[in-house]
VMD Tcl script that builds the backbone (N, CA, C; Angstrom):
set m [mol new atoms 342]
animate dup $m
set s [atomselect $m all]
$s set {name element resname resid chain x y z} {
  {N N UNK 1 A 188.534 142.503 133.867}
  {CA C UNK 1 A 188.259 141.668 134.863}
  {C C UNK 1 A 189.428 141.366 135.283}
  {N N UNK 2 A 190.558 141.885 135.382}
  {CA C UNK 2 A 191.918 142.073 136.115}
  {C C UNK 2 A 191.877 143.156 136.747}
  {N N UNK 3 A 191.599 142.887 138.008}
  {CA C UNK 3 A 191.529 144.414 139.197}
  {C C UNK 3 A 192.540 144.914 138.866}
  {N N UNK 4 A 194.052 144.194 138.678}
  {CA C UNK 4 A 195.176 144.949 138.423}
  {C C UNK 4 A 195.143 146.054 137.407}
  {N N UNK 5 A 194.067 146.078 136.760}
  {CA C UNK 5 A 194.174 147.019 135.333}
  {C C UNK 5 A 192.976 148.169 135.617}
  {N N UNK 6 A 193.416 149.049 135.726}
  {CA C UNK 6 A 192.514 150.242 135.344}
  {C C UNK 6 A 192.714 151.311 134.368}
  {N N UNK 7 A 191.491 152.093 134.553}
  {CA C UNK 7 A 191.820 153.353 133.787}
  {C C UNK 7 A 191.696 152.694 132.021}
  {N N UNK 8 A 191.251 151.682 131.769}
  {CA C UNK 8 A 190.860 151.120 130.160}
  {C C UNK 8 A 189.829 152.049 129.897}
  {N N UNK 9 A 190.147 152.708 128.666}
  {CA C UNK 9 A 189.251 153.462 127.603}
  {C C UNK 9 A 189.562 155.160 128.159}
  {N N UNK 10 A 190.278 155.126 129.167}
  {CA C UNK 10 A 190.656 156.390 129.869}
  {C C UNK 10 A 192.246 156.996 129.284}
  {N N UNK 11 A 192.629 158.346 129.503}
  {CA C UNK 11 A 193.726 158.839 129.221}
  {C C UNK 11 A 194.951 157.983 129.501}
  {N N UNK 12 A 194.553 157.572 130.684}
  {CA C UNK 12 A 195.922 157.084 131.409}
  {C C UNK 12 A 195.710 155.463 131.961}
  {N N UNK 13 A 195.734 154.498 130.945}
  {CA C UNK 13 A 195.429 153.193 131.334}
  {C C UNK 13 A 196.731 152.658 132.018}
  {N N UNK 14 A 196.219 151.791 133.404}
  {CA C UNK 14 A 197.377 150.980 134.231}
  {C C UNK 14 A 197.145 149.578 134.748}
  {N N UNK 15 A 198.382 148.929 134.690}
  {CA C UNK 15 A 198.309 147.939 135.090}
  {C C UNK 15 A 199.593 147.482 136.132}
  {N N UNK 16 A 199.030 147.529 137.539}
  {CA C UNK 16 A 200.067 147.172 138.515}
  {C C UNK 16 A 200.968 146.015 138.626}
  {N N UNK 17 A 200.458 144.939 137.807}
  {CA C UNK 17 A 200.905 143.598 137.676}
  {C C UNK 17 A 201.262 143.335 136.419}
  {N N UNK 18 A 202.323 143.914 135.703}
  {CA C UNK 18 A 202.873 143.786 134.458}
  {C C UNK 18 A 203.996 142.365 133.988}
  {N N UNK 19 A 203.788 141.384 134.934}
  {CA C UNK 19 A 204.307 140.139 134.772}
  {C C UNK 19 A 203.440 139.381 133.700}
  {N N UNK 20 A 204.282 139.370 132.525}
  {CA C UNK 20 A 204.060 138.909 131.550}
  {C C UNK 20 A 203.082 139.469 130.523}
  {N N UNK 21 A 202.899 140.472 130.852}
  {CA C UNK 21 A 202.126 141.595 130.112}
  {C C UNK 21 A 202.657 142.879 129.442}
  {N N UNK 22 A 202.882 143.385 128.785}
  {CA C UNK 22 A 203.408 144.515 128.103}
  {C C UNK 22 A 202.279 145.501 128.742}
  {N N UNK 23 A 203.267 146.738 129.241}
  {CA C UNK 23 A 202.217 147.784 129.603}
  {C C UNK 23 A 201.248 148.235 128.887}
  {N N UNK 24 A 199.924 148.370 129.662}
  {CA C UNK 24 A 198.454 148.785 128.803}
  {C C UNK 24 A 198.877 149.942 127.864}
  {N N UNK 25 A 198.529 149.856 126.973}
  {CA C UNK 25 A 198.461 150.923 125.867}
  {C C UNK 25 A 199.827 151.082 124.998}
  {N N UNK 26 A 200.777 150.069 125.031}
  {CA C UNK 26 A 201.955 150.207 124.360}
  {C C UNK 26 A 202.423 149.612 123.150}
  {N N UNK 27 A 201.173 148.551 122.812}
  {CA C UNK 27 A 201.112 147.966 121.642}
  {C C UNK 27 A 201.817 148.678 120.361}
  {N N UNK 28 A 201.538 150.100 120.150}
  {CA C UNK 28 A 201.998 150.759 119.016}
  {C C UNK 28 A 203.472 151.167 119.505}
  {N N UNK 29 A 204.108 151.335 120.469}
  {CA C UNK 29 A 205.454 151.481 120.884}
  {C C UNK 29 A 206.278 150.409 120.394}
  {N N UNK 30 A 205.891 149.027 120.375}
  {CA C UNK 30 A 206.879 148.252 120.387}
  {C C UNK 30 A 207.214 147.973 118.901}
  {N N UNK 31 A 208.444 147.598 118.199}
  {CA C UNK 31 A 208.651 147.758 116.749}
  {C C UNK 31 A 208.645 146.502 116.267}
  {N N UNK 32 A 208.221 146.574 115.035}
  {CA C UNK 32 A 208.041 145.395 114.093}
  {C C UNK 32 A 209.396 144.714 113.703}
  {N N UNK 33 A 209.424 143.371 113.370}
  {CA C UNK 33 A 210.530 142.767 113.228}
  {C C UNK 33 A 211.038 143.254 111.600}
  {N N UNK 34 A 210.415 144.064 111.073}
  {CA C UNK 34 A 211.275 144.654 109.871}
  {C C UNK 34 A 211.465 145.958 110.165}
  {N N UNK 35 A 212.657 146.760 109.818}
  {CA C UNK 35 A 213.001 147.997 110.454}
  {C C UNK 35 A 213.429 148.644 109.189}
  {N N UNK 36 A 213.694 150.086 109.544}
  {CA C UNK 36 A 213.745 150.782 108.291}
  {C C UNK 36 A 215.496 150.621 107.685}
  {N N UNK 37 A 216.159 149.809 108.300}
  {CA C UNK 37 A 217.338 149.669 108.110}
  {C C UNK 37 A 217.135 148.243 107.360}
  {N N UNK 38 A 217.752 148.215 106.057}
  {CA C UNK 38 A 217.324 147.349 105.093}
  {C C UNK 38 A 217.754 146.040 105.712}
  {N N UNK 39 A 219.290 146.068 106.189}
  {CA C UNK 39 A 219.768 144.549 106.776}
  {C C UNK 39 A 219.585 144.339 108.397}
  {N N UNK 40 A 218.590 144.642 109.250}
  {CA C UNK 40 A 218.505 144.815 110.434}
  {C C UNK 40 A 217.149 144.464 110.703}
  {N N UNK 41 A 217.025 143.126 111.511}
  {CA C UNK 41 A 215.363 142.712 111.727}
  {C C UNK 41 A 215.500 142.281 113.435}
  {N N UNK 42 A 214.338 142.178 113.686}
  {CA C UNK 42 A 214.172 141.959 115.393}
  {C C UNK 42 A 213.552 140.773 115.646}
  {N N UNK 43 A 213.644 140.354 116.632}
  {CA C UNK 43 A 212.856 139.150 117.260}
  {C C UNK 43 A 213.098 139.019 118.469}
  {N N UNK 44 A 212.074 138.505 119.152}
  {CA C UNK 44 A 212.108 138.560 120.696}
  {C C UNK 44 A 210.585 138.683 121.276}
  {N N UNK 45 A 210.002 138.651 122.320}
  {CA C UNK 45 A 208.930 138.994 122.945}
  {C C UNK 45 A 208.523 140.111 123.239}
  {N N UNK 46 A 209.447 141.143 122.891}
  {CA C UNK 46 A 208.871 142.726 122.676}
  {C C UNK 46 A 208.696 143.155 121.524}
  {N N UNK 47 A 208.652 142.340 120.343}
  {CA C UNK 47 A 208.609 142.690 119.343}
  {C C UNK 47 A 206.779 143.090 118.952}
  {N N UNK 48 A 206.464 143.568 118.158}
  {CA C UNK 48 A 204.626 143.589 118.012}
  {C C UNK 48 A 204.558 142.333 117.431}
  {N N UNK 49 A 203.513 141.790 117.813}
  {CA C UNK 49 A 202.880 140.245 116.870}
  {C C UNK 49 A 201.592 140.224 117.667}
  {N N UNK 50 A 200.724 139.211 116.976}
  {CA C UNK 50 A 199.397 139.053 117.568}
  {C C UNK 50 A 199.568 138.618 118.949}
  {N N UNK 51 A 200.640 138.005 119.343}
  {CA C UNK 51 A 200.610 137.557 120.954}
  {C C UNK 51 A 201.012 138.427 121.532}
  {N N UNK 52 A 200.271 139.292 122.099}
  {CA C UNK 52 A 200.414 140.698 123.056}
  {C C UNK 52 A 200.658 140.139 124.621}
  {N N UNK 53 A 201.934 139.027 124.520}
  {CA C UNK 53 A 202.381 138.872 126.075}
  {C C UNK 53 A 203.620 138.525 125.697}
  {N N UNK 54 A 204.555 138.534 126.955}
  {CA C UNK 54 A 205.729 138.201 126.897}
  {C C UNK 54 A 206.032 136.637 126.674}
  {N N UNK 55 A 205.948 135.936 125.640}
  {CA C UNK 55 A 205.796 134.784 126.020}
  {C C UNK 55 A 206.631 134.138 125.149}
  {N N UNK 56 A 207.020 132.796 124.871}
  {CA C UNK 56 A 207.565 132.085 123.926}
  {C C UNK 56 A 206.872 131.982 122.458}
  {N N UNK 57 A 205.688 131.969 122.642}
  {CA C UNK 57 A 204.865 132.260 121.391}
  {C C UNK 57 A 205.010 133.468 120.537}
  {N N UNK 58 A 205.355 134.822 121.269}
  {CA C UNK 58 A 205.193 135.937 120.832}
  {C C UNK 58 A 206.710 135.827 119.931}
  {N N UNK 59 A 207.757 135.371 120.710}
  {CA C UNK 59 A 208.980 135.306 120.322}
  {C C UNK 59 A 208.941 134.615 118.975}
  {N N UNK 60 A 208.402 133.377 119.090}
  {CA C UNK 60 A 208.362 132.391 118.296}
  {C C UNK 60 A 207.922 133.411 116.950}
  {N N UNK 61 A 206.646 134.042 116.955}
  {CA C UNK 61 A 206.125 134.621 116.123}
  {C C UNK 61 A 207.147 135.545 115.678}
  {N N UNK 62 A 207.612 136.502 116.305}
  {CA C UNK 62 A 208.163 137.559 115.890}
  {C C UNK 62 A 209.757 136.991 115.015}
  {N N UNK 63 A 210.675 135.858 115.648}
  {CA C UNK 63 A 211.273 135.077 114.732}
  {C C UNK 63 A 211.020 134.830 113.247}
  {N N UNK 64 A 209.958 134.598 112.932}
  {CA C UNK 64 A 209.033 134.017 111.920}
  {C C UNK 64 A 208.812 134.930 110.953}
  {N N UNK 65 A 208.347 136.410 111.511}
  {CA C UNK 65 A 208.287 137.431 110.849}
  {C C UNK 65 A 209.798 138.058 110.574}
  {N N UNK 66 A 210.735 137.695 111.089}
  {CA C UNK 66 A 211.716 138.454 110.987}
  {C C UNK 66 A 212.652 137.652 109.871}
  {N N UNK 67 A 212.853 136.459 109.662}
  {CA C UNK 67 A 213.194 135.458 108.789}
  {C C UNK 67 A 212.424 135.683 107.452}
  {N N UNK 68 A 211.116 135.944 107.288}
  {CA C UNK 68 A 210.332 136.038 106.381}
  {C C UNK 68 A 210.798 137.595 105.999}
  {N N UNK 69 A 210.900 138.718 106.239}
  {CA C UNK 69 A 211.423 139.781 106.333}
  {C C UNK 69 A 212.833 139.742 105.609}
  {N N UNK 70 A 213.848 139.000 106.050}
  {CA C UNK 70 A 214.929 138.927 105.529}
  {C C UNK 70 A 215.092 138.045 104.371}
  {N N UNK 71 A 214.236 136.900 104.244}
  {CA C UNK 71 A 214.007 136.306 102.807}
  {C C UNK 71 A 213.576 137.292 101.685}
  {N N UNK 72 A 212.672 138.280 102.326}
  {CA C UNK 72 A 212.165 139.211 101.283}
  {C C UNK 72 A 213.010 140.208 100.951}
  {N N UNK 73 A 213.685 140.790 101.776}
  {CA C UNK 73 A 215.016 141.726 101.703}
  {C C UNK 73 A 216.237 141.057 100.656}
  {N N UNK 74 A 216.030 140.025 100.598}
  {CA C UNK 74 A 216.992 139.153 99.675}
  {C C UNK 74 A 216.435 138.525 98.401}
  {N N UNK 75 A 215.425 138.956 98.288}
  {CA C UNK 75 A 214.455 138.452 97.019}
  {C C UNK 75 A 214.888 137.189 97.289}
  {N N UNK 76 A 214.816 136.403 97.923}
  {CA C UNK 76 A 214.828 134.895 98.020}
  {C C UNK 76 A 213.585 134.221 97.570}
  {N N UNK 77 A 213.482 132.956 96.846}
  {CA C UNK 77 A 212.740 132.142 96.434}
  {C C UNK 77 A 212.400 131.327 97.679}
  {N N UNK 78 A 212.986 130.900 98.447}
  {CA C UNK 78 A 212.789 130.101 99.395}
  {C C UNK 78 A 211.546 130.177 100.217}
  {N N UNK 79 A 210.957 128.963 100.379}
  {CA C UNK 79 A 209.590 129.092 101.089}
  {C C UNK 79 A 209.860 129.877 102.297}
  {N N UNK 80 A 208.678 130.664 103.034}
  {CA C UNK 80 A 208.423 131.699 103.941}
  {C C UNK 80 A 208.103 130.759 105.193}
  {N N UNK 81 A 208.146 131.215 106.092}
  {CA C UNK 81 A 207.835 130.976 107.364}
  {C C UNK 81 A 205.952 130.761 107.300}
  {N N UNK 82 A 205.677 130.066 108.187}
  {CA C UNK 82 A 204.054 130.023 108.323}
  {C C UNK 82 A 203.578 130.991 109.303}
  {N N UNK 83 A 202.987 132.069 109.383}
  {CA C UNK 83 A 202.697 132.833 110.246}
  {C C UNK 83 A 200.867 132.140 110.822}
  {N N UNK 84 A 201.244 131.786 111.988}
  {CA C UNK 84 A 199.619 131.286 112.831}
  {C C UNK 84 A 198.909 132.593 113.145}
  {N N UNK 85 A 197.852 132.454 112.799}
  {CA C UNK 85 A 196.761 133.788 113.462}
  {C C UNK 85 A 196.702 133.091 114.798}
  {N N UNK 86 A 196.488 134.023 115.518}
  {CA C UNK 86 A 196.218 133.652 117.404}
  {C C UNK 86 A 194.709 133.242 117.182}
  {N N UNK 87 A 194.490 132.259 117.649}
  {CA C UNK 87 A 193.213 131.409 117.913}
  {C C UNK 87 A 192.389 132.183 119.144}
  {N N UNK 88 A 191.096 132.520 118.344}
  {CA C UNK 88 A 190.350 133.605 119.071}
  {C C UNK 88 A 189.308 132.333 119.348}
  {N N UNK 89 A 188.927 131.891 120.059}
  {CA C UNK 89 A 187.517 130.934 120.476}
  {C C UNK 89 A 186.076 131.610 120.048}
  {N N UNK 90 A 185.377 131.156 119.098}
  {CA C UNK 90 A 184.444 131.844 118.594}
  {C C UNK 90 A 183.236 131.546 119.873}
  {N N UNK 91 A 183.363 130.754 120.723}
  {CA C UNK 91 A 182.185 130.769 121.875}
  {C C UNK 91 A 182.223 132.229 122.495}
  {N N UNK 92 A 183.597 133.298 122.405}
  {CA C UNK 92 A 183.450 134.218 123.510}
  {C C UNK 92 A 182.880 135.209 122.610}
  {N N UNK 93 A 182.506 135.044 121.055}
  {CA C UNK 93 A 182.110 136.287 120.386}
  {C C UNK 93 A 180.700 137.093 121.203}
  {N N UNK 94 A 179.710 136.143 121.629}
  {CA C UNK 94 A 178.871 136.950 122.034}
  {C C UNK 94 A 179.016 137.508 123.345}
  {N N UNK 95 A 179.947 137.044 124.249}
  {CA C UNK 95 A 180.299 137.685 125.203}
  {C C UNK 95 A 181.013 138.937 124.940}
  {N N UNK 96 A 181.551 139.119 123.871}
  {CA C UNK 96 A 182.606 140.056 123.432}
  {C C UNK 96 A 181.358 141.511 123.112}
  {N N UNK 97 A 180.273 140.753 122.413}
  {CA C UNK 97 A 179.485 141.658 121.652}
  {C C UNK 97 A 178.349 142.312 122.619}
  {N N UNK 98 A 178.353 141.704 124.098}
  {CA C UNK 98 A 177.864 142.318 125.064}
  {C C UNK 98 A 178.781 143.468 125.621}
  {N N UNK 99 A 180.223 142.855 125.851}
  {CA C UNK 99 A 180.983 143.550 126.712}
  {C C UNK 99 A 181.205 144.913 126.139}
  {N N UNK 100 A 181.359 144.793 125.048}
  {CA C UNK 100 A 182.205 146.022 124.189}
  {C C UNK 100 A 181.134 147.260 124.068}
  {N N UNK 101 A 180.151 147.212 124.375}
  {CA C UNK 101 A 179.503 148.427 124.746}
  {C C UNK 101 A 179.308 149.042 126.160}
  {N N UNK 102 A 179.639 148.009 126.916}
  {CA C UNK 102 A 179.887 148.377 128.385}
  {C C UNK 102 A 180.995 148.998 128.388}
  {N N UNK 103 A 182.245 148.468 128.006}
  {CA C UNK 103 A 183.313 149.248 127.929}
  {C C UNK 103 A 183.391 150.460 127.488}
  {N N UNK 104 A 182.644 150.504 126.325}
  {CA C UNK 104 A 182.802 152.111 125.905}
  {C C UNK 104 A 181.910 152.925 126.822}
  {N N UNK 105 A 180.875 152.478 127.356}
  {CA C UNK 105 A 180.008 153.385 128.296}
  {C C UNK 105 A 181.087 153.442 129.741}
  {N N UNK 106 A 182.081 152.599 129.647}
  {CA C UNK 106 A 182.907 153.013 131.188}
  {C C UNK 106 A 182.251 151.942 132.261}
  {N N UNK 107 A 181.801 151.172 131.828}
  {CA C UNK 107 A 180.939 150.471 132.890}
  {C C UNK 107 A 181.394 149.026 133.105}
  {N N UNK 108 A 181.195 148.279 134.243}
  {CA C UNK 108 A 182.068 147.057 134.394}
  {C C UNK 108 A 181.862 145.684 133.471}
  {N N UNK 109 A 182.509 145.176 133.830}
  {CA C UNK 109 A 182.177 143.822 132.515}
  {C C UNK 109 A 181.067 143.110 133.343}
  {N N UNK 110 A 180.097 142.615 132.562}
  {CA C UNK 110 A 179.189 141.440 133.202}
  {C C UNK 110 A 179.859 140.594 133.875}
  {N N UNK 111 A 181.490 139.963 134.071}
  {CA C UNK 111 A 181.589 139.108 134.908}
  {C C UNK 111 A 182.439 139.695 135.809}
  {N N UNK 112 A 182.424 141.133 136.101}
  {CA C UNK 112 A 183.028 141.515 137.047}
  {C C UNK 112 A 182.451 141.298 138.019}
  {N N UNK 113 A 183.053 140.499 139.294}
  {CA C UNK 113 A 182.560 140.278 140.514}
  {C C UNK 113 A 182.566 141.027 141.646}
  {N N UNK 114 A 183.093 142.453 141.567}
  {CA C UNK 114 A 183.226 143.304 142.633}
  {C C UNK 114 A 181.936 144.162 143.110}
}
mol reanalyze $m
mol bondsrecalc $m
mol representation Tube
mol addrep $m
């Protein structure tokens, strides 16, 4: 649906307008809040979260995950931060069911106006 994003589903997806959006295909490269170093935790909009945008919401979620990881590492009995799931409007599900096979076949979205 975004003309700046090309090559989705292929070997080299691109996004010519990366403002607010992490580069296409890089979610797996982003670190989690809990690291392999026992007393080192990460938080910020670059950390892997359900919110795949460089936003305050993503930074907030990663901070909550970092705090929970710290409390876990300390075996604390303090209550954990609530991690909210990203709301996905159920009204969009029928459109996704139509769009997914088209995407896999390399066809444009039914909403593509080109």
